[in-house]
Every structure is written in C-alpha cells, then in structure tokens.
N, C-alpha and C positions, 0 to 999 in steps of 0.2 A: 315485428322481429326484427332486431338491431343490426345493421351492415355488417357484414364477416370481418371487417376488420377490426371491428369494437371489441374491447377486453372487457369479461364481466367482473367484478371483484363483491363476495359479499363479507358485506362489515356487522359485525356482531357487537353490539354497541348501544345501549338502551339511553345514552343523552343524545338527545335531535341534533343540537348546537355541536358538536363533534361529529356527526353523519354527515352534515350539511358541510361541516368543511372539509371532510375526506372526498366528501364529493365533489364538491368544485375543483378540489387538487387534482383529481383524477379526471375528470371532465377536461382541463387541459392538454393532459395526456392521452386521452382517446379512450379514456376506461369508464365505462358504465357501472357505477355504484348501486348495489342493492342494499338496504338494510334491514337486520334482524335484531329486536328487541335483547332474543335470549337464544338459548339451544334450540328450546322446543320450537320459536318461530321459525329458526334455520330448520330443521328438521323438516318442518311443514313444508318449507320452501325447494327442499331439495327431493318432497315427494312430488311437487307439483306440475304437470307437465306443460303448462305455461310459463315455467318460470324457464329461463334463461340459461345455459350451460356454465356453469361458474368455470371461471380460469384461475382463481384465489380465492385466500378466504383470511380475513384479519381481525382476530381477535383484540378491541380495545381495552383499557382498563383490564388488562391480566394481570390478577395477583397469584404470586406463588403459593406452595403450599396444596396440600391434597387435593381439596377442593378445584382449583386451578390446573393439577394436574391430571384430574380425571376430565375436565371438560374437553381438553387435548385430545384425550384419550378416546373420549366418544364422540368426536367429531371425525376424529384419522379412522374409528371402526365404520363410521357412515361413507366419508368420500377420502378412501387412503391415497388415491393417485391426485388429489388436488394440492397444490401447494400450500401451507399454513404458515402464515407469519402471526406473531405475537408483539403487541404493544404496550409496553409496560413503563412506567414512571422510575423503577427501579434500578440504578445502572449497575448494580452488583453481576460479577461475572455469575457467581452462584444462581442468580435467575435464569440465565443464560442455557446454562447446564440442566436446571431443571426442566426447562420449558423443552428443550432438546431430548433430553429422556424419554418427555412424556409424549413426543412424537412432533415438535414443530419444526417446520423447517427452515427458519430464522427468528431472528427477533430484534424489534427496534427500540431502542431508549428515546423519554419523551426528555425534553422538548424536538418533535423532530421538522424537520427541515423539508419544505414538498420535494426538492431534487431527491432527497436519501429517501425517502418512502417511494417515489418513482423509480428511482433506481434498485430498490429491494424486489418491487413487485416486477419489474422489466426481467430481472437477474432471474429470479423464481420461475417463471413462465416462459423464457425464452427457451424455445425447442430446441435452437440449433446448442444450446448448453447443454454438458453433463449433468448428471443427477448426483445424487449423494456427495461423498468427500471432495467431486471437483467443483462442486456450486459455492459461488462466493460468500460469506457471511457478510451481514451489515455490519457487523461491530467487531471491532480486534480486540486484543487483549494489547496494551499500548503500555511501554516502559522505557524509560530512556536509558540511553547506554553511554558510558566514556567507550572511546576509541579501544581501551585493552580488553572491552567486554566484546565487542563486534569480534562475532565469529564468521570464519575463513581465514582459507591458506592458500586459495589459489594463486598464482603471481600476477594476473592482472587484477583482483583484487584487492590484493596487499598494495599495490603500487597505486592504486587508486586512493587508499587510506593515508598511505603516507604523506601524497599531496595533499590530502584533506588536512592531515595532521599539522603540516609546515603552514599549511594558508590559516588555521586556525587561531595561530598568535599574532597574525597581523589582521589589519584594519581592512584589507581587501575586500571586492565583493567576487563570491564565490557562486559558481555556477556548475551544477551537478545535474548531470544528463543520464536517463537511464530508463528503462523500460517501467509499466507500471508493476508495484509489487515487488522491487527489485532492492530497495533499502536505503532509497534516497532522503527520506527524512529522517532515518536511524543516523546516517551521516550526518544531515544538516545539527539533529541533536548534539551528536557527539561534537562537531567543529564548535559550536556554541558554547557546549560547556567547557573545552579547553581553551575559549578565549579569556580575554581579561573582563570581557562583561559577562563570564558563569554563570556569576551571582545572580544577575537579573533574568528575568523570564523571557522566554523565547516566544515570540509573539508571532502567531502560525495565520497566512492566508491562502487558501486553496483557489485561485483565480478562476478555474474552470468551475467553480463551485457557485459563482455571483453570477446573477442574471446581469447581463451586459449593462443594462440602462443604470445598475445600482452600483457598478467596481468602483469608479469615482467615488461615489459618497462611502462606501468602505474604506478606502484607501487613505482620502484625505478628509473627510467629516463635509460637514453642510451646517447653514445658517438655519435657523427658523424660519421657515416660510420661502426658501428659495427656490422650491419646485412644488407640485401637488405633492401631499403625504409629507411634507416636511413640516411635522408639526412643534417638532422641539428641534434644539440644537443637540447633533451629533458630532462626537469626537471621533476622527479617523483614525487606522492602524498605525500610520506614520507617527501619529504625536503622541499615541499611546506607548509606541515604542522609542520615543526620545531616551538616548541613553543607552539602548540595548539592542536586541536585534532583531529583525524583522524578517522570516522566511517565507518567501513567495513560491509555493507551492503552484505547478503548471502553468509556469508563466508566460509561456507559449500561447495561452489562451487567453491573454489581455487585449482589448481594442485597441486599434492603430491610433486613435485618439487619444486613448489612455496611458500607450507607450510613450507619449509626446511628454506628457507632466511626469511619467517617471522618470525619463531621463533628466527632467528639470532638478529634480529635489537630488538624484542621485549626481549631479556636476555642481550643486549650490546649496542643499539640504534645504531650501527653499520650496514651499507650496501654499497656499490657499484655500480655502476649504470653499466649498460652492457656496455661492453668494454672498462672498464675504470679499472687502477691498485688503483686507489685512494681511501680510506677508508673515507666516510662521517660518521659524527657521529651528530644525531638528538636527539631530546627531544620531544617525542610524544608521547601523551596519547591515547590510543586505546579504543574505543567500538565497538563490533563484534555483527551483529544479524544474525539469521539465522532460516528458517522458516522449517530446520530437526532437529530433533536430535540427537546432534553430538556426544552423547554418543554411539548411535548407530551408527553410522557412524565410530566412533574409532573401534567400536568391529567388523566392516564389512571390516576394513583395510582402508578406502576410507579418514581418516583421522587420521591423529599424533597424537597420545596421547599424547606427548610431549605440542605439541602446543595447544591441548585442554585445558590442566589443565594452560597452562601460560594464556590464554583469559579468562578464568574463574573461575579469583580471585571471581568476586561477580555473582551468577547467578541470570537474573531477569526473570521469566517466566511468559510470558503474556495470560492469557485465553484466548478462541475465544471467540466471541461474543456470540454465540448460548448456552457458559457457565454464561452469565451474561445478559442475556435478562429484567432484571429487569431493565435494564440501559439504554435500547432503548430508552425510553421515554424523558429523559435528554438528550442523544444525538443527536433525533433527533432534539428537541427544538434549542440546541445549533448549530449544525450544519446548520439548517436552518438562525440562527441569522448570522454564518459566510457567507454564500449564499447569503442571504440580501447584504452585503456590497458591494459585486462585481458590478460593471457596468453594467447596464442592467438588474439588478435585484431589487426586493421589498421586503420589511417585509412579509411573510405569518405564519399565527397559523397555526397548526394541528390539528384534531378534534381527539376526543376518538376512533371513528371505525376506523380511519385509523393507529394510533398507535396500536389498537388492531390485522389490518392485519402485521402489520411490525412484532410484538412480535410473532405473530403465525409462521413465515418463519424462515428457519436455518440459514442462509445468510452466506453460506460457503466462501464468500469473504469477511467475517467479517466486520469492521467498514468504508473501504473503499467501499465496495459496497451499503454498506448503504449510503454514502454520493453520490455517484452516483446516487442512486433512488431517493434521494431526491434532487439532482442538477437536472435531467431530469424530475421530475415532478413540480417542481417549475420553469423550464421554460415551460411549457406547461400550467400551470395552469392560468386560466383565473377568477376565484373569491380571494375571501380573504383569504381563509385557504386551505390544503391541506385534503382529503378526501379518504375515503377506494376507491373511483371511478379513483381516481389519480392514484393509484397503480393495475391494473388489472389484470399483468402478475404473481406479487409476491402473490395477493389473490387467482387465479387461482392454480400457485404453490404449494401454501400451503397446499391448499384442496384436488388436483386432481392430482399433481404431486410428485415434489421433495417435500416430507412433512417435518416438521421439524423436526420429529423425524428417520429421516432419517440421519440426520448429530447429532444425538444424543445430538438433541436440548430439553431443559427440559422448554417448553413453561408455563406460568403462567395462572393460571385458576382462574376465578371468582372472589372472593372479593379481593384477593393477587394481581390480574393483574388490578384492578381498582387501589387500593393502591398507586401501582408503576406509572402507568401514572399520578395519580394525584402529588406524592411527589417524586416521582425518587426513587430509589432502598433503603433497609434497610436487616434486615436478614430475612431469610425466615423461617417460622415456620413450614408448611408441605412440608412432602415429593411429589412428582408426582402423587402418589394414593391416596393422599388428608389425610392421618394419619401425626399426628404430629410428627416431628423428636426428635431425642434423646436429652435430656439435653447437653450431652456431646457436639454434635454437635454444638447445638446451641450457647453455650458457647464459642466455638473454633470459630463461624463466629463474635459473637459479641467482641473478641479479638483482630482477627485480622483488624476488622473493623475499633476499637478504635486506632490500630498503624497506620494503613493508613491513618487515618483522622488526628493523631497529630504528622505525619512524624516522624514514628519513635522515639521519645521523651517516653522515658519509664518511667522516674519519670510522666509527666503528666499522661500519660494513666493510670497507677495505680491510681494517683487521682483522676481520673474522673470517673474510674469504682469503687473506695471507698474502694481498697487494698491496703494492703502492695505494697512496689518492689519485693521484695524477696517473697510474694505470688504469685506476676504477674510471677514470672521467674518459681518458682515451677509448675504453672499452663500452661506453654510453657513448660515445658519438658513432664508434664503427657498429655498434647495433641496433643505431637506430633509438636508442631508449633516453635519450639525453633530457630530453622535456622531464622525466620521472625527479629528477633532480635539481630542477628548476625551480 
C-alpha cells in the first residue's frame, strides 16, 4: 500500500526512457508514477483491484487526428472523474482545441520543464480548486500588445498605463507590481515595444521558475567545469540581452546572494560568469515584475532595500481585475476576438447574461483566469454566442461558493452594470451601497481617466478638461494623485 499523501499518476507511453524521466520528476514531488504501454494496458490496470487509485492520467506522444481524439474519448469513458492531461510536441493552439474537445483537462507542449509538468499536475488534482472553466490552463494564447491595444479604461488601470507609457521612452528601470494574471507581462511587453530598444528582442526570465542553485548561472552564465554538471560554457541572460531589454518576472523570488550580484549589474553594468575572472560589461534595460509587495519584503528582510530602490525608479501598480470589474465586458470581447484568430476556432459573440455572470465573479486569477474561462467556453460552444449556460461553474461559485465579495470585488449593479456591458467602463458615480460618491472622488477619477486616455500628455489633458495646466497640477496635488504625472 502506498502512503496516503502520495498521489498516483498513470502515464500512458510506450517509451521506457520517457517513463523513467517522468517517474523521476514525479518522485521528487511525491508522485508515484505507474506506466502503461497503451490503452489496453491502461484498461487492465483500471480493472485490477491491486492497482492503486489514480489521481491523474498523462498521455505522452499524443498526436492530433481522429485516432488521438478517439483515445481521449475512450479514456474519458473509462474514467470520467480523473483529470486527463496530454503531452504533445506540437505547439499549435489547434492541437489544444482538438484535445480539449475530445475531453482532455489540460495540455502541455514539449519540451516541458519539470516545474511546468508538476504545476499542471498539482493544479489538475488540487481538490480545493474549482473544476471546469475555473481551472487554469498550462498553456495560454500569447500575443504582444502595444499600449493602444491594451484593453481597460478603469481610472486606476489607465493611470498605471500612463506611467508605463512615459517610462518606456527612458532607460530607467521599471517595477511592475500586481497579482498573478493581472497583466504585468503584457505591460512589460508594451513598455519594451514603445522604447528605443523596441526593435530588439525582449528577453524574459521567470525568476520563480528557476531552481535556487541555478539562478546565478541562468542570469550571468558559467564557464566549463566551474561546478558539477557544467560540461560547457553557458552564456547568461544578461549577456544575451546586451543592448536590449531584460524582463525579470517574479523578481521577488531571487535569493539574497543573487540579489547582491544583480545590484552590481544595475549599478555598474558589470558582472562575471561563474568560474571566470573576466569582468563583462553590458548595456541592459531592466523591467521587473512581482506579485508581492516588495516594500513589505524589504521590511521583512527578504529583499535588499538598495536593490528595491534601484529597480523601483518607476513604479507601475497594476490593479486586480476585481477592482476594475467594469472592464470585463470590453476585455471579454477583446479576448474572444483573439481566440477566434487561433487555428480551429471561430468568431463568437457573448450575450449580456453571460457578461453579467462574468462580472459577478471575483476572478482571483485575474485576466489570465478570464481568458482561460473564455477559451474553454469557446472550445465547447456549439452556438454562435456564449451565454450564461457556457459558464456553469462560474455562475455556481459566484452564487453559492466563493462569492465575488470574498475577493473584495466590487460588482456593478443595475444601470451601471448595463452601461458597462454596452459601452465599456467610465467613471463610477455610485458607491456599492447605492449612494453617490463624493465630488472630490469623482473628480480624481476623471483626471486619472484623462491622464491615461491621453498617455500622460498633460497639456492635452488640461485642454480637454477645460482648465489651465497650472490648475491641473494644483488639483493633482490637492487630490493626492500627483505621482501619476511624475
């Protein structure tokens, strides 16, 4: 008998080497991996009372087409309650569409890193997570957007975009703070695209996805033989990004000793590969992002104060989706248009009752979770428009489970919600209790909205608001939003 905490994965794959690899990856995270060469072997294991209870199924070397879809359908018929993941070498979204329509819970594209495989398995089997359209996808539809293409008109969000757009033209470091899935990477891509380095590649490093003992090698490189396993010289990401922009996602995850070396690069542009005495000099523009409050990490001693100030030359706070619920209708339509451009997908509209369901949910996973929900619904939709019936889990969670107010959401009601669905967001006139907001609060939102809409061009903002530039700056100070124009 296996110990209770151990989870069991059934791997359907006929290659012994691949089974050994997945077994080794799983063992490090408490997964017991059982292998089956084909569907017949898997069927026999399901029927064998001596076999363990499986928590997930992974099909390796899955190929699209009727044969692959039929394999998924047969497994689903045998074990409809067990999460089914497919691993494929084909990165097309059409492959994901076909797999999910056949009944797959999730899909992963090769080559796959151990942390991504384990993350997908943990997400699929976490009993605390919701099923259906609320479960995150391992892969997502990626597309860089310029500032003009980013959807969102809530005053806080437009103010953040205005700061980011102004910072794009300078070489200064930018720190983007916000919850996971709120759009930090999209904003980083827009900053890079609008910068003088925009024609060069944006180099991305997810600091939270790198094992702690390899972070320094990934960032700065190493020489052959500098440590066990260093069989060749490795060029680090700073050297790769010389003359371009480096995006350090989840920078708050960096170990303290690596933070010291990162600070040196920011101050002098100099670093050394591991095992080398030669000092390298690079010209790299840094954009960093984190889902933590780095000021709190500094106070707790987990992040260096001097590095924090080096990174935080320009601060871009990205509000969570629950704080800009009025953006959801425009976002949903925009994301559906992007989904329709993918192979195997088609244009779909979305009804007001569906939008009302989406706006009633708190979206702890933010825009990424909204995109996942829309993608799943679009894959399975048989009509020409998404309706509330296409989001059963969201409607159920919003009504009976994790309500929107559990996430401090501010769902719109009545006429305000209808206006948001029809025209997109503007300035909110009423508080959640139905009373009018103060004139000062409304005026502050109007100014933030104008600054965001006109990309921080203060002369144009003042002209459109019908006031003098000096009056505008005085109001910024009085209303406590002077930092927006900085």
